[in-house]
C-alpha positions as CSV (number, residue, x, y, z in Angstrom):
1,M,107.4,83.6,91.7
2,G,103.5,82.4,92.3
3,C,102.2,82.1,95.4
4,I,102.0,85.2,97.7
5,E,101.5,82.8,100.5
6,L,105.4,82.0,99.7
7,M,107.3,85.4,99.5
8,E,108.6,86.8,102.2
9,Y,105.8,89.5,103.0
10,E,104.7,92.3,105.4
11,I,101.4,93.9,106.0
12,L,100.6,97.4,106.4
13,L,97.3,96.6,107.2
14,S,94.5,94.0,107.1
15,G,90.9,93.8,107.6
16,G,89.8,97.2,105.6
17,T,87.4,98.0,103.1
18,Y,88.7,98.3,99.6
19,K,88.1,101.3,99.6
20,E,89.8,102.1,103.0
21,V,93.4,100.3,101.7
22,R,93.2,102.2,98.9
23,E,93.6,105.4,100.7
24,F,96.4,104.2,102.6
25,I,98.4,103.1,100.0
26,R,98.1,107.0,98.8
27,R,98.1,109.0,101.8
28,N,101.2,106.7,103.4
29,F,103.7,106.8,100.2
30,K,104.9,108.8,97.9
31,E,105.5,107.6,94.4
32,V,102.1,105.7,93.2
33,Y,100.9,104.1,90.8
34,E,97.3,103.3,88.9
35,V,96.9,100.2,87.4
36,E,93.3,98.2,86.9
37,P,92.2,95.0,88.0
38,G,93.5,92.0,86.0
39,Y,97.3,93.4,86.7
40,K,99.4,90.7,87.1
41,L,101.8,91.3,89.8
42,F,103.7,88.9,91.3
43,D,102.6,86.3,88.9
44,V,99.2,86.6,90.9
45,Y,96.7,88.6,89.2
46,L,95.4,92.2,91.5
47,I,91.8,91.9,91.6
48,G,89.4,94.9,93.3
49,V,88.2,97.7,92.9
50,P,89.5,100.7,89.7
51,P,91.9,102.1,90.3
52,I,93.9,99.7,92.5
53,F,97.1,101.9,93.7
54,I,100.8,100.5,94.3
55,G,102.7,102.6,96.4
56,V,106.6,101.5,95.5
57,E,109.8,102.9,98.6
58,D,112.9,102.5,99.2
59,G,113.3,98.8,96.4
60,Y,109.4,97.3,98.4
61,V,105.9,97.0,96.7
62,I,103.3,98.1,98.7
63,F,100.3,97.1,97.4
64,P,96.4,95.7,97.8
65,Y,95.9,91.7,98.0
66,I,92.6,90.2,99.0
67,K,92.4,86.8,99.9
68,P,88.9,85.7,99.4
69,C,86.9,84.4,103.0
70,H,89.9,86.1,104.2
71,G,89.7,89.9,103.9
72,T,91.9,92.8,101.9
73,F,95.3,93.6,103.4
74,V,98.6,96.1,102.4
75,L,100.9,94.2,101.7
76,K,104.7,94.9,101.2
77,I,107.4,93.1,99.2
78,K,110.5,93.8,98.4
79,D,111.4,93.5,94.7
80,G,112.9,95.5,91.5
81,D,111.4,93.6,88.7
82,E,108.5,94.3,90.4
83,I,109.2,98.2,90.7
84,R,110.5,98.4,86.8
85,R,107.7,97.5,85.1
86,L,105.2,99.7,87.6
87,L,107.3,102.5,86.0
88,K,105.4,102.5,83.0
89,K,102.0,102.9,84.4
90,K,100.6,105.7,85.2
91,R,101.4,107.8,88.4
92,V,99.7,108.8,91.1
93,G,102.1,110.6,93.7
């Protein structure tokens, strides 16, 4: 995949702190997985303060994305391959 910017995504939240973004995912999605910083998702390494929560819903991956100089976002991207990899991680919710 590579560049998130070239993918079809929806921004669910922008401009929040990393804690607010993490709590948004935890509160709004039933299926949530915990990963460490550096986890590779869509060929991009996630950065942030642990734990990093990733939600799964209806074939979509919902995750925090930090873009330097632009802030922290929660993105929603459709993808089955990444979901299959996440199922091996620690489930939070």
